[in-house]
PDB file of N, H, CA, C and O in Angstrom:
ATOM      1  N   MET A   1     -68.557  -9.959   7.997  1.00  0.00           N
ATOM      2  CA  MET A   1     -69.240 -10.275   6.767  1.00  0.00           C
ATOM      3  C   MET A   1     -69.233 -11.776   6.527  1.00  0.00           C
ATOM      4  O   MET A   1     -68.271 -12.468   6.861  1.00  0.00           O
ATOM      5  N   ARG A   2     -70.284 -12.254   5.961  1.00  0.00           N
ATOM      6  H   ARG A   2     -71.065 -11.692   5.689  1.00  0.00           H
ATOM      7  CA  ARG A   2     -70.417 -13.690   5.737  1.00  0.00           C
ATOM      8  C   ARG A   2     -69.844 -14.075   4.374  1.00  0.00           C
ATOM      9  O   ARG A   2     -70.058 -13.382   3.380  1.00  0.00           O
ATOM     10  N   GLY A   3     -69.116 -15.185   4.342  1.00  0.00           N
ATOM     11  H   GLY A   3     -68.942 -15.748   5.149  1.00  0.00           H
ATOM     12  CA  GLY A   3     -68.564 -15.665   3.088  1.00  0.00           C
ATOM     13  C   GLY A   3     -67.336 -14.918   2.621  1.00  0.00           C
ATOM     14  O   GLY A   3     -66.946 -15.021   1.458  1.00  0.00           O
ATOM     15  N   VAL A   4     -66.715 -14.157   3.532  1.00  0.00           N
ATOM     16  H   VAL A   4     -67.032 -14.074   4.477  1.00  0.00           H
ATOM     17  CA  VAL A   4     -65.527 -13.383   3.174  1.00  0.00           C
ATOM     18  C   VAL A   4     -64.328 -13.945   3.916  1.00  0.00           C
ATOM     19  O   VAL A   4     -64.405 -14.268   5.101  1.00  0.00           O
ATOM     20  N   ILE A   5     -63.224 -14.056   3.201  1.00  0.00           N
ATOM     21  H   ILE A   5     -63.161 -13.794   2.238  1.00  0.00           H
ATOM     22  CA  ILE A   5     -61.985 -14.567   3.781  1.00  0.00           C
ATOM     23  C   ILE A   5     -60.989 -13.436   3.848  1.00  0.00           C
ATOM     24  O   ILE A   5     -60.722 -12.783   2.839  1.00  0.00           O
ATOM     25  N   ASN A   6     -60.430 -13.190   5.033  1.00  0.00           N
ATOM     26  H   ASN A   6     -60.647 -13.721   5.852  1.00  0.00           H
ATOM     27  CA  ASN A   6     -59.393 -12.176   5.193  1.00  0.00           C
ATOM     28  C   ASN A   6     -58.039 -12.836   5.014  1.00  0.00           C
ATOM     29  O   ASN A   6     -57.713 -13.799   5.709  1.00  0.00           O
ATOM     30  N   VAL A   7     -57.254 -12.320   4.085  1.00  0.00           N
ATOM     31  H   VAL A   7     -57.519 -11.538   3.521  1.00  0.00           H
ATOM     32  CA  VAL A   7     -55.935 -12.873   3.822  1.00  0.00           C
ATOM     33  C   VAL A   7     -54.987 -11.713   3.499  1.00  0.00           C
ATOM     34  O   VAL A   7     -55.376 -10.736   2.859  1.00  0.00           O
ATOM     35  N   SER A   8     -53.750 -11.840   3.951  1.00  0.00           N
ATOM     36  H   SER A   8     -53.434 -12.634   4.470  1.00  0.00           H
ATOM     37  CA  SER A   8     -52.768 -10.796   3.646  1.00  0.00           C
ATOM     38  C   SER A   8     -51.906 -11.238   2.472  1.00  0.00           C
ATOM     39  O   SER A   8     -51.812 -12.424   2.157  1.00  0.00           O
ATOM     40  N   ILE A   9     -51.286 -10.263   1.838  1.00  0.00           N
ATOM     41  H   ILE A   9     -51.363  -9.300   2.093  1.00  0.00           H
ATOM     42  CA  ILE A   9     -50.373 -10.546   0.733  1.00  0.00           C
ATOM     43  C   ILE A   9     -49.233 -11.427   1.226  1.00  0.00           C
ATOM     44  O   ILE A   9     -48.809 -12.352   0.533  1.00  0.00           O
ATOM     45  N   ARG A  10     -48.739 -11.136   2.428  1.00  0.00           N
ATOM     46  H   ARG A  10     -49.083 -10.384   2.991  1.00  0.00           H
ATOM     47  CA  ARG A  10     -47.639 -11.930   3.000  1.00  0.00           C
ATOM     48  C   ARG A  10     -48.027 -13.399   3.158  1.00  0.00           C
ATOM     49  O   ARG A  10     -47.220 -14.289   2.892  1.00  0.00           O
ATOM     50  N   GLU A  11     -49.267 -13.652   3.594  1.00  0.00           N
ATOM     51  H   GLU A  11     -49.923 -12.929   3.811  1.00  0.00           H
ATOM     52  CA  GLU A  11     -49.720 -15.031   3.765  1.00  0.00           C
ATOM     53  C   GLU A  11     -49.749 -15.765   2.424  1.00  0.00           C
ATOM     54  O   GLU A  11     -49.288 -16.902   2.323  1.00  0.00           O
ATOM     55  N   LEU A  12     -50.290 -15.112   1.399  1.00  0.00           N
ATOM     56  H   LEU A  12     -50.664 -14.188   1.481  1.00  0.00           H
ATOM     57  CA  LEU A  12     -50.320 -15.737   0.071  1.00  0.00           C
ATOM     58  C   LEU A  12     -48.906 -16.002  -0.431  1.00  0.00           C
ATOM     59  O   LEU A  12     -48.619 -17.070  -0.971  1.00  0.00           O
ATOM     60  N   ALA A  13     -48.026 -15.020  -0.247  1.00  0.00           N
ATOM     61  H   ALA A  13     -48.259 -14.153   0.192  1.00  0.00           H
ATOM     62  CA  ALA A  13     -46.635 -15.170  -0.706  1.00  0.00           C
ATOM     63  C   ALA A  13     -45.951 -16.314   0.036  1.00  0.00           C
ATOM     64  O   ALA A  13     -45.232 -17.107  -0.572  1.00  0.00           O
ATOM     65  N   ARG A  14     -46.169 -16.401   1.335  1.00  0.00           N
ATOM     66  H   ARG A  14     -46.753 -15.757   1.829  1.00  0.00           H
ATOM     67  CA  ARG A  14     -45.562 -17.473   2.124  1.00  0.00           C
ATOM     68  C   ARG A  14     -46.105 -18.838   1.704  1.00  0.00           C
ATOM     69  O   ARG A  14     -45.344 -19.796   1.563  1.00  0.00           O
ATOM     70  N   ASP A  15     -47.418 -18.925   1.506  1.00  0.00           N
ATOM     71  H   ASP A  15     -48.036 -18.147   1.621  1.00  0.00           H
ATOM     72  CA  ASP A  15     -48.036 -20.194   1.126  1.00  0.00           C
ATOM     73  C   ASP A  15     -47.525 -20.700  -0.219  1.00  0.00           C
ATOM     74  O   ASP A  15     -47.379 -21.905  -0.421  1.00  0.00           O
ATOM     75  N   TYR A  16     -47.255 -19.780  -1.128  1.00  0.00           N
ATOM     76  H   TYR A  16     -47.373 -18.801  -0.963  1.00  0.00           H
ATOM     77  CA  TYR A  16     -46.798 -20.160  -2.463  1.00  0.00           C
ATOM     78  C   TYR A  16     -45.296 -19.987  -2.655  1.00  0.00           C
ATOM     79  O   TYR A  16     -44.783 -20.113  -3.767  1.00  0.00           O
ATOM     80  N   ARG A  17     -44.602 -19.698  -1.566  1.00  0.00           N
ATOM     81  H   ARG A  17     -45.018 -19.596  -0.662  1.00  0.00           H
ATOM     82  CA  ARG A  17     -43.144 -19.558  -1.574  1.00  0.00           C
ATOM     83  C   ARG A  17     -42.661 -18.633  -2.681  1.00  0.00           C
ATOM     84  O   ARG A  17     -41.870 -19.016  -3.544  1.00  0.00           O
ATOM     85  N   MET A  18     -43.161 -17.406  -2.628  1.00  0.00           N
ATOM     86  H   MET A  18     -43.803 -17.095  -1.928  1.00  0.00           H
ATOM     87  CA  MET A  18     -42.788 -16.404  -3.609  1.00  0.00           C
ATOM     88  C   MET A  18     -42.728 -15.042  -2.933  1.00  0.00           C
ATOM     89  O   MET A  18     -43.116 -14.903  -1.773  1.00  0.00           O
ATOM     90  N   ARG A  19     -42.256 -14.059  -3.638  1.00  0.00           N
ATOM     91  H   ARG A  19     -41.941 -14.172  -4.581  1.00  0.00           H
ATOM     92  CA  ARG A  19     -42.135 -12.718  -3.071  1.00  0.00           C
ATOM     93  C   ARG A  19     -43.480 -11.990  -3.124  1.00  0.00           C
ATOM     94  O   ARG A  19     -44.271 -12.186  -4.048  1.00  0.00           O
ATOM     95  N   PRO A  20     -43.723 -11.149  -2.119  1.00  0.00           N
ATOM     96  CA  PRO A  20     -44.998 -10.407  -2.097  1.00  0.00           C
ATOM     97  C   PRO A  20     -45.217  -9.541  -3.338  1.00  0.00           C
ATOM     98  O   PRO A  20     -46.353  -9.393  -3.790  1.00  0.00           O
ATOM     99  N   ASN A  21     -44.147  -8.968  -3.897  1.00  0.00           N
ATOM    100  H   ASN A  21     -43.225  -9.088  -3.530  1.00  0.00           H
ATOM    101  CA  ASN A  21     -44.357  -8.105  -5.071  1.00  0.00           C
ATOM    102  C   ASN A  21     -44.879  -8.903  -6.267  1.00  0.00           C
ATOM    103  O   ASN A  21     -45.582  -8.351  -7.114  1.00  0.00           O
ATOM    104  N   HIS A  22     -44.545 -10.184  -6.346  1.00  0.00           N
ATOM    105  H   HIS A  22     -43.974 -10.631  -5.658  1.00  0.00           H
ATOM    106  CA  HIS A  22     -45.080 -11.017  -7.430  1.00  0.00           C
ATOM    107  C   HIS A  22     -46.580 -11.271  -7.218  1.00  0.00           C
ATOM    108  O   HIS A  22     -47.352 -11.301  -8.177  1.00  0.00           O
ATOM    109  N   VAL A  23     -46.977 -11.452  -5.968  1.00  0.00           N
ATOM    110  H   VAL A  23     -46.350 -11.428  -5.189  1.00  0.00           H
ATOM    111  CA  VAL A  23     -48.399 -11.625  -5.656  1.00  0.00           C
ATOM    112  C   VAL A  23     -49.162 -10.359  -6.034  1.00  0.00           C
ATOM    113  O   VAL A  23     -50.246 -10.439  -6.612  1.00  0.00           O
ATOM    114  N   TYR A  24     -48.602  -9.184  -5.711  1.00  0.00           N
ATOM    115  H   TYR A  24     -47.722  -9.118  -5.242  1.00  0.00           H
ATOM    116  CA  TYR A  24     -49.235  -7.916  -6.082  1.00  0.00           C
ATOM    117  C   TYR A  24     -49.424  -7.840  -7.596  1.00  0.00           C
ATOM    118  O   TYR A  24     -50.463  -7.383  -8.072  1.00  0.00           O
ATOM    119  N   HIS A  25     -48.428  -8.282  -8.342  1.00  0.00           N
ATOM    120  H   HIS A  25     -47.584  -8.653  -7.955  1.00  0.00           H
ATOM    121  CA  HIS A  25     -48.502  -8.237  -9.801  1.00  0.00           C
ATOM    122  C   HIS A  25     -49.652  -9.115 -10.312  1.00  0.00           C
ATOM    123  O   HIS A  25     -50.412  -8.702 -11.188  1.00  0.00           O
ATOM    124  N   VAL A  26     -49.773 -10.307  -9.766  1.00  0.00           N
ATOM    125  H   VAL A  26     -49.156 -10.642  -9.054  1.00  0.00           H
ATOM    126  CA  VAL A  26     -50.857 -11.211 -10.160  1.00  0.00           C
ATOM    127  C   VAL A  26     -52.215 -10.597  -9.802  1.00  0.00           C
ATOM    128  O   VAL A  26     -53.149 -10.644 -10.602  1.00  0.00           O
ATOM    129  N   LEU A  27     -52.321 -10.023  -8.602  1.00  0.00           N
ATOM    130  H   LEU A  27     -51.562  -9.985  -7.952  1.00  0.00           H
ATOM    131  CA  LEU A  27     -53.575  -9.380  -8.190  1.00  0.00           C
ATOM    132  C   LEU A  27     -53.938  -8.244  -9.135  1.00  0.00           C
ATOM    133  O   LEU A  27     -55.094  -8.104  -9.535  1.00  0.00           O
ATOM    134  N   TYR A  28     -52.942  -7.433  -9.490  1.00  0.00           N
ATOM    135  H   TYR A  28     -52.004  -7.547  -9.165  1.00  0.00           H
ATOM    136  CA  TYR A  28     -53.180  -6.313 -10.394  1.00  0.00           C
ATOM    137  C   TYR A  28     -53.731  -6.804 -11.732  1.00  0.00           C
ATOM    138  O   TYR A  28     -54.682  -6.231 -12.264  1.00  0.00           O
ATOM    139  N   GLU A  29     -53.134  -7.859 -12.271  1.00  0.00           N
ATOM    140  H   GLU A  29     -52.362  -8.324 -11.840  1.00  0.00           H
ATOM    141  CA  GLU A  29     -53.590  -8.386 -13.555  1.00  0.00           C
ATOM    142  C   GLU A  29     -55.007  -8.958 -13.468  1.00  0.00           C
ATOM    143  O   GLU A  29     -55.813  -8.765 -14.377  1.00  0.00           O
ATOM    144  N   LEU A  30     -55.308  -9.661 -12.374  1.00  0.00           N
ATOM    145  H   LEU A  30     -54.653  -9.818 -11.635  1.00  0.00           H
ATOM    146  CA  LEU A  30     -56.657 -10.215 -12.211  1.00  0.00           C
ATOM    147  C   LEU A  30     -57.692  -9.101 -12.034  1.00  0.00           C
ATOM    148  O   LEU A  30     -58.813  -9.208 -12.532  1.00  0.00           O
ATOM    149  N   GLU A  31     -57.317  -8.037 -11.329  1.00  0.00           N
ATOM    150  H   GLU A  31     -56.407  -7.950 -10.925  1.00  0.00           H
ATOM    151  CA  GLU A  31     -58.229  -6.902 -11.176  1.00  0.00           C
ATOM    152  C   GLU A  31     -58.452  -6.210 -12.521  1.00  0.00           C
ATOM    153  O   GLU A  31     -59.570  -5.799 -12.832  1.00  0.00           O
ATOM    154  N   ALA A  32     -57.397  -6.084 -13.312  1.00  0.00           N
ATOM    155  H   ALA A  32     -56.489  -6.418 -13.059  1.00  0.00           H
ATOM    156  CA  ALA A  32     -57.509  -5.440 -14.615  1.00  0.00           C
ATOM    157  C   ALA A  32     -58.429  -6.226 -15.544  1.00  0.00           C
ATOM    158  O   ALA A  32     -59.148  -5.641 -16.354  1.00  0.00           O
ATOM    159  N   ARG A  33     -58.402  -7.555 -15.425  1.00  0.00           N
ATOM    160  H   ARG A  33     -57.817  -8.029 -14.767  1.00  0.00           H
ATOM    161  CA  ARG A  33     -59.280  -8.416 -16.228  1.00  0.00           C
ATOM    162  C   ARG A  33     -60.664  -8.550 -15.616  1.00  0.00           C
ATOM    163  O   ARG A  33     -61.534  -9.228 -16.162  1.00  0.00           O
ATOM    164  N   ARG A  34     -60.860  -7.898 -14.478  1.00  0.00           N
ATOM    165  H   ARG A  34     -60.153  -7.347 -14.034  1.00  0.00           H
ATOM    166  CA  ARG A  34     -62.136  -7.909 -13.745  1.00  0.00           C
ATOM    167  C   ARG A  34     -62.556  -9.307 -13.294  1.00  0.00           C
ATOM    168  O   ARG A  34     -63.744  -9.625 -13.237  1.00  0.00           O
ATOM    169  N   GLU A  35     -61.556 -10.138 -12.974  1.00  0.00           N
ATOM    170  H   GLU A  35     -60.591  -9.880 -13.020  1.00  0.00           H
ATOM    171  CA  GLU A  35     -61.850 -11.462 -12.435  1.00  0.00           C
ATOM    172  C   GLU A  35     -62.032 -11.412 -10.928  1.00  0.00           C
ATOM    173  O   GLU A  35     -62.737 -12.238 -10.349  1.00  0.00           O
ATOM    174  N   ILE A  36     -61.390 -10.433 -10.296  1.00  0.00           N
ATOM    175  H   ILE A  36     -60.818  -9.761 -10.766  1.00  0.00           H
ATOM    176  CA  ILE A  36     -61.540 -10.240  -8.846  1.00  0.00           C
ATOM    177  C   ILE A  36     -61.742  -8.755  -8.563  1.00  0.00           C
ATOM    178  O   ILE A  36     -61.340  -7.896  -9.348  1.00  0.00           O
ATOM    179  N   ALA A  37     -62.369  -8.474  -7.435  1.00  0.00           N
ATOM    180  H   ALA A  37     -62.696  -9.172  -6.798  1.00  0.00           H
ATOM    181  CA  ALA A  37     -62.548  -7.095  -6.966  1.00  0.00           C
ATOM    182  C   ALA A  37     -62.416  -7.108  -5.450  1.00  0.00           C
ATOM    183  O   ALA A  37     -63.403  -6.929  -4.735  1.00  0.00           O
ATOM    184  N   PRO A  38     -61.182  -7.322  -4.950  1.00  0.00           N
ATOM    185  CA  PRO A  38     -61.014  -7.443  -3.502  1.00  0.00           C
ATOM    186  C   PRO A  38     -61.205  -6.118  -2.780  1.00  0.00           C
ATOM    187  O   PRO A  38     -60.861  -5.054  -3.293  1.00  0.00           O
ATOM    188  N   LYS A  39     -61.754  -6.209  -1.597  1.00  0.00           N
ATOM    189  H   LYS A  39     -62.033  -7.074  -1.181  1.00  0.00           H
ATOM    190  CA  LYS A  39     -61.849  -5.040  -0.730  1.00  0.00           C
ATOM    191  C   LYS A  39     -60.642  -5.070   0.185  1.00  0.00           C
ATOM    192  O   LYS A  39     -60.219  -6.136   0.633  1.00  0.00           O
ATOM    193  N   ARG A  40     -60.099  -3.918   0.458  1.00  0.00           N
ATOM    194  H   ARG A  40     -60.443  -3.053   0.094  1.00  0.00           H
ATOM    195  CA  ARG A  40     -58.929  -3.839   1.329  1.00  0.00           C
ATOM    196  C   ARG A  40     -59.338  -3.307   2.691  1.00  0.00           C
ATOM    197  O   ARG A  40     -60.086  -2.336   2.809  1.00  0.00           O
ATOM    198  N   CYS A  41     -58.822  -3.974   3.714  1.00  0.00           N
ATOM    199  H   CYS A  41     -58.214  -4.762   3.619  1.00  0.00           H
ATOM    200  CA  CYS A  41     -59.112  -3.578   5.095  1.00  0.00           C
ATOM    201  C   CYS A  41     -57.786  -3.626   5.849  1.00  0.00           C
ATOM    202  O   CYS A  41     -57.388  -4.679   6.348  1.00  0.00           O
ATOM    203  N   GLY A  42     -57.109  -2.488   5.929  1.00  0.00           N
ATOM    204  H   GLY A  42     -57.433  -1.633   5.524  1.00  0.00           H
ATOM    205  CA  GLY A  42     -55.790  -2.471   6.539  1.00  0.00           C
ATOM    206  C   GLY A  42     -54.817  -3.238   5.667  1.00  0.00           C
ATOM    207  O   GLY A  42     -54.721  -2.990   4.465  1.00  0.00           O
ATOM    208  N   LYS A  43     -54.098  -4.167   6.269  1.00  0.00           N
ATOM    209  H   LYS A  43     -54.176  -4.368   7.246  1.00  0.00           H
ATOM    210  CA  LYS A  43     -53.144  -4.959   5.490  1.00  0.00           C
ATOM    211  C   LYS A  43     -53.761  -6.229   4.922  1.00  0.00           C
ATOM    212  O   LYS A  43     -53.060  -7.042   4.319  1.00  0.00           O
ATOM    213  N   TYR A  44     -55.051  -6.404   5.106  1.00  0.00           N
ATOM    214  H   TYR A  44     -55.620  -5.743   5.595  1.00  0.00           H
ATOM    215  CA  TYR A  44     -55.735  -7.609   4.645  1.00  0.00           C
ATOM    216  C   TYR A  44     -56.601  -7.342   3.422  1.00  0.00           C
ATOM    217  O   TYR A  44     -57.122  -6.244   3.228  1.00  0.00           O
ATOM    218  N   LEU A  45     -56.737  -8.369   2.613  1.00  0.00           N
ATOM    219  H   LEU A  45     -56.314  -9.261   2.770  1.00  0.00           H
ATOM    220  CA  LEU A  45     -57.682  -8.355   1.506  1.00  0.00           C
ATOM    221  C   LEU A  45     -58.902  -9.143   1.947  1.00  0.00           C
ATOM    222  O   LEU A  45     -58.770 -10.202   2.559  1.00  0.00           O
ATOM    223  N   GLN A  46     -60.075  -8.643   1.645  1.00  0.00           N
ATOM    224  H   GLN A  46     -60.183  -7.782   1.147  1.00  0.00           H
ATOM    225  CA  GLN A  46     -61.295  -9.378   1.933  1.00  0.00           C
ATOM    226  C   GLN A  46     -61.741 -10.007   0.618  1.00  0.00           C
ATOM    227  O   GLN A  46     -62.193  -9.318  -0.296  1.00  0.00           O
ATOM    228  N   LEU A  47     -61.606 -11.319   0.543  1.00  0.00           N
ATOM    229  H   LEU A  47     -61.239 -11.879   1.286  1.00  0.00           H
ATOM    230  CA  LEU A  47     -61.885 -12.061  -0.682  1.00  0.00           C
ATOM    231  C   LEU A  47     -63.048 -13.017  -0.499  1.00  0.00           C
ATOM    232  O   LEU A  47     -63.246 -13.581   0.577  1.00  0.00           O
ATOM    233  N   THR A  48     -63.802 -13.187  -1.549  1.00  0.00           N
ATOM    234  H   THR A  48     -63.642 -12.728  -2.423  1.00  0.00           H
ATOM    235  CA  THR A  48     -64.823 -14.226  -1.540  1.00  0.00           C
ATOM    236  C   THR A  48     -64.116 -15.541  -1.883  1.00  0.00           C
ATOM    237  O   THR A  48     -63.015 -15.521  -2.434  1.00  0.00           O
ATOM    238  N   PRO A  49     -64.724 -16.663  -1.569  1.00  0.00           N
ATOM    239  CA  PRO A  49     -64.089 -17.947  -1.926  1.00  0.00           C
ATOM    240  C   PRO A  49     -63.785 -18.062  -3.421  1.00  0.00           C
ATOM    241  O   PRO A  49     -62.765 -18.640  -3.795  1.00  0.00           O
ATOM    242  N   SER A  50     -64.647 -17.525  -4.276  1.00  0.00           N
ATOM    243  H   SER A  50     -65.476 -17.056  -3.973  1.00  0.00           H
ATOM    244  CA  SER A  50     -64.396 -17.607  -5.722  1.00  0.00           C
ATOM    245  C   SER A  50     -63.214 -16.731  -6.137  1.00  0.00           C
ATOM    246  O   SER A  50     -62.471 -17.094  -7.049  1.00  0.00           O
ATOM    247  N   GLU A  51     -63.029 -15.582  -5.481  1.00  0.00           N
ATOM    248  H   GLU A  51     -63.632 -15.287  -4.740  1.00  0.00           H
ATOM    249  CA  GLU A  51     -61.878 -14.723  -5.775  1.00  0.00           C
ATOM    250  C   GLU A  51     -60.581 -15.393  -5.331  1.00  0.00           C
ATOM    251  O   GLU A  51     -59.576 -15.347  -6.041  1.00  0.00           O
ATOM    252  N   LEU A  52     -60.608 -16.009  -4.163  1.00  0.00           N
ATOM    253  H   LEU A  52     -61.424 -16.046  -3.586  1.00  0.00           H
ATOM    254  CA  LEU A  52     -59.421 -16.711  -3.674  1.00  0.00           C
ATOM    255  C   LEU A  52     -59.077 -17.875  -4.608  1.00  0.00           C
ATOM    256  O   LEU A  52     -57.904 -18.124  -4.888  1.00  0.00           O
ATOM    257  N   LEU A  53     -60.086 -18.574  -5.079  1.00  0.00           N
ATOM    258  H   LEU A  53     -61.039 -18.372  -4.852  1.00  0.00           H
ATOM    259  CA  LEU A  53     -59.870 -19.668  -6.026  1.00  0.00           C
ATOM    260  C   LEU A  53     -59.258 -19.146  -7.331  1.00  0.00           C
ATOM    261  O   LEU A  53     -58.369 -19.784  -7.895  1.00  0.00           O
ATOM    262  N   ALA A  54     -59.726 -17.999  -7.810  1.00  0.00           N
ATOM    263  H   ALA A  54     -60.448 -17.481  -7.352  1.00  0.00           H
ATOM    264  CA  ALA A  54     -59.185 -17.409  -9.045  1.00  0.00           C
ATOM    265  C   ALA A  54     -57.708 -17.054  -8.869  1.00  0.00           C
ATOM    266  O   ALA A  54     -56.907 -17.271  -9.778  1.00  0.00           O
ATOM    267  N   ILE A  55     -57.348 -16.516  -7.716  1.00  0.00           N
ATOM    268  H   ILE A  55     -57.999 -16.340  -6.977  1.00  0.00           H
ATOM    269  CA  ILE A  55     -55.950 -16.166  -7.438  1.00  0.00           C
ATOM    270  C   ILE A  55     -55.101 -17.428  -7.395  1.00  0.00           C
ATOM    271  O   ILE A  55     -54.032 -17.484  -8.001  1.00  0.00           O
ATOM    272  N   GLU A  56     -55.580 -18.443  -6.676  1.00  0.00           N
ATOM    273  H   GLU A  56     -56.449 -18.397  -6.184  1.00  0.00           H
ATOM    274  CA  GLU A  56     -54.825 -19.686  -6.563  1.00  0.00           C
ATOM    275  C   GLU A  56     -54.667 -20.367  -7.918  1.00  0.00           C
ATOM    276  O   GLU A  56     -53.598 -20.899  -8.216  1.00  0.00           O
ATOM    277  N   LYS A  57     -55.708 -20.361  -8.741  1.00  0.00           N
ATOM    278  H   LYS A  57     -56.577 -19.929  -8.499  1.00  0.00           H
ATOM    279  CA  LYS A  57     -55.616 -20.972 -10.073  1.00  0.00           C
ATOM    280  C   LYS A  57     -54.593 -20.239 -10.934  1.00  0.00           C
ATOM    281  O   LYS A  57     -53.826 -20.871 -11.660  1.00  0.00           O
ATOM    282  N   GLU A  58     -54.577 -18.910 -10.856  1.00  0.00           N
ATOM    283  H   GLU A  58     -55.200 -18.397 -10.266  1.00  0.00           H
ATOM    284  CA  GLU A  58     -53.623 -18.131 -11.647  1.00  0.00           C
ATOM    285  C   GLU A  58     -52.196 -18.388 -11.189  1.00  0.00           C
ATOM    286  O   GLU A  58     -51.298 -18.528 -12.019  1.00  0.00           O
ATOM    287  N   LEU A  59     -51.973 -18.450  -9.885  1.00  0.00           N
ATOM    288  H   LEU A  59     -52.703 -18.336  -9.211  1.00  0.00           H
ATOM    289  CA  LEU A  59     -50.632 -18.729  -9.372  1.00  0.00           C
ATOM    290  C   LEU A  59     -50.176 -20.124  -9.803  1.00  0.00           C
ATOM    291  O   LEU A  59     -49.017 -20.310 -10.173  1.00  0.00           O
ATOM    292  N   GLN A  60     -51.073 -21.094  -9.757  1.00  0.00           N
ATOM    293  H   GLN A  60     -52.015 -20.943  -9.456  1.00  0.00           H
ATOM    294  CA  GLN A  60     -50.726 -22.449 -10.179  1.00  0.00           C
ATOM    295  C   GLN A  60     -50.500 -22.514 -11.682  1.00  0.00           C
ATOM    296  O   GLN A  60     -49.640 -23.259 -12.150  1.00  0.00           O
ATOM    297  N   ARG A  61     -51.264 -21.739 -12.436  1.00  0.00           N
ATOM    298  H   ARG A  61     -51.963 -21.134 -12.055  1.00  0.00           H
ATOM    299  CA  ARG A  61     -51.071 -21.699 -13.888  1.00  0.00           C
ATOM    300  C   ARG A  61     -49.675 -21.167 -14.225  1.00  0.00           C
ATOM    301  O   ARG A  61     -49.075 -21.563 -15.224  1.00  0.00           O
ATOM    302  N   ARG A  62     -49.172 -20.272 -13.384  1.00  0.00           N
ATOM    303  H   ARG A  62     -49.660 -19.950 -12.572  1.00  0.00           H
ATOM    304  CA  ARG A  62     -47.846 -19.694 -13.585  1.00  0.00           C
ATOM    305  C   ARG A  62     -46.734 -20.579 -13.020  1.00  0.00           C
ATOM    306  O   ARG A  62     -45.558 -20.218 -13.075  1.00  0.00           O
ATOM    307  N   GLY A  63     -47.109 -21.734 -12.479  1.00  0.00           N
ATOM    308  H   GLY A  63     -48.064 -22.028 -12.435  1.00  0.00           H
ATOM    309  CA  GLY A  63     -46.114 -22.691 -12.029  1.00  0.00           C
ATOM    310  C   GLY A  63     -45.769 -22.639 -10.554  1.00  0.00           C
ATOM    311  O   GLY A  63     -44.795 -23.261 -10.129  1.00  0.00           O
ATOM    312  N   HIS A  64     -46.545 -21.912  -9.764  1.00  0.00           N
ATOM    313  H   HIS A  64     -47.336 -21.407 -10.110  1.00  0.00           H
ATOM    314  CA  HIS A  64     -46.299 -21.828  -8.324  1.00  0.00           C
ATOM    315  C   HIS A  64     -47.229 -22.799  -7.611  1.00  0.00           C
ATOM    316  O   HIS A  64     -48.451 -22.714  -7.737  1.00  0.00           O
ATOM    317  N   MET A  65     -46.644 -23.707  -6.871  1.00  0.00           N
ATOM    318  H   MET A  65     -45.652 -23.776  -6.769  1.00  0.00           H
ATOM    319  CA  MET A  65     -47.438 -24.679  -6.124  1.00  0.00           C
ATOM    320  C   MET A  65     -47.477 -24.302  -4.657  1.00  0.00           C
ATOM    321  O   MET A  65     -46.512 -23.771  -4.108  1.00  0.00           O
ATOM    322  N   LYS A  66     -48.598 -24.582  -4.038  1.00  0.00           N
ATOM    323  H   LYS A  66     -49.382 -25.013  -4.484  1.00  0.00           H
ATOM    324  CA  LYS A  66     -48.754 -24.271  -2.624  1.00  0.00           C
ATOM    325  C   LYS A  66     -47.843 -25.169  -1.809  1.00  0.00           C
ATOM    326  O   LYS A  66     -47.820 -26.385  -2.002  1.00  0.00           O
ATOM    327  N   GLY A  67     -47.082 -24.555  -0.882  1.00  0.00           N
ATOM    328  H   GLY A  67     -47.101 -23.568  -0.725  1.00  0.00           H
ATOM    329  CA  GLY A  67     -46.167 -25.317  -0.026  1.00  0.00           C
ATOM    330  C   GLY A  67     -46.897 -26.000   1.108  1.00  0.00           C
ATOM    331  O   GLY A  67     -48.119 -25.908   1.221  1.00  0.00           O
ATOM    332  N   ASP A  68     -46.142 -26.684   1.948  1.00  0.00           N
ATOM    333  H   ASP A  68     -45.149 -26.759   1.857  1.00  0.00           H
ATOM    334  CA  ASP A  68     -46.724 -27.425   3.079  1.00  0.00           C
ATOM    335  C   ASP A  68     -47.214 -26.496   4.131  1.00  0.00           C
ATOM    336  O   ASP A  68     -47.733 -26.940   5.154  1.00  0.00           O
TER     337      ASP A  68
END
């Protein structure tokens, strides 16, 4: 698919130096607010660039900065 980014929960958790269950919690809240609607393909989420940006903005708003 064009314009879709495959990312796993583990990758997001590692990038932001946090536990995967916290990432799941953030995803759940964003889905409940209808800000994202990720498709799941195995252990990966298929996200559009705008959905990935929404997740990253929410994590940063909560004080998590992306690591090196």
